[in-house]
C-alpha positions as CSV (number, residue, x, y, z in Angstrom):
1,M,6.6,-1.5,-18.1
2,N,3.2,-1.8,-16.4
3,L,2.2,-5.3,-16.3
4,S,-1.6,-4.6,-15.0
5,A,-1.9,-2.9,-18.1
6,M,-0.3,-5.9,-20.5
7,S,-3.1,-7.9,-21.8
8,P,-3.5,-11.5,-21.7
9,E,-1.9,-12.4,-25.0
10,G,1.1,-10.4,-24.2
11,A,1.9,-11.9,-21.0
12,F,1.5,-15.3,-22.8
13,N,3.8,-14.5,-25.3
14,W,6.1,-13.3,-22.5
15,L,5.4,-16.5,-20.7
16,M,6.4,-18.7,-24.4
17,I,9.2,-16.5,-24.8
18,S,10.6,-17.3,-21.3
19,I,9.9,-21.1,-21.5
20,G,11.4,-21.4,-25.0
21,L,14.7,-18.9,-23.9
22,L,15.1,-21.6,-20.8
23,V,14.3,-25.0,-23.0
24,V,16.8,-23.9,-25.4
25,L,19.5,-23.0,-22.5
26,T,18.5,-26.4,-21.0
27,I,19.5,-28.4,-23.9
28,G,22.8,-26.5,-24.9
29,L,23.9,-27.0,-21.1
30,F,23.3,-31.0,-21.3
31,Y,24.7,-30.9,-24.8
32,Y,28.0,-28.7,-23.9
33,A,28.1,-31.3,-20.6
34,G,27.7,-34.3,-22.5
35,F,29.9,-33.1,-25.6
36,F,32.4,-33.3,-23.3
């Protein structure tokens, strides 16, 4: 996939998806650690 050919909207969507996944994993990790 050529990143230079990607539209700004597409890059922004990928950025938001990546941040969203990191937030979900972080919250899940803290919940898992706090649960036990």
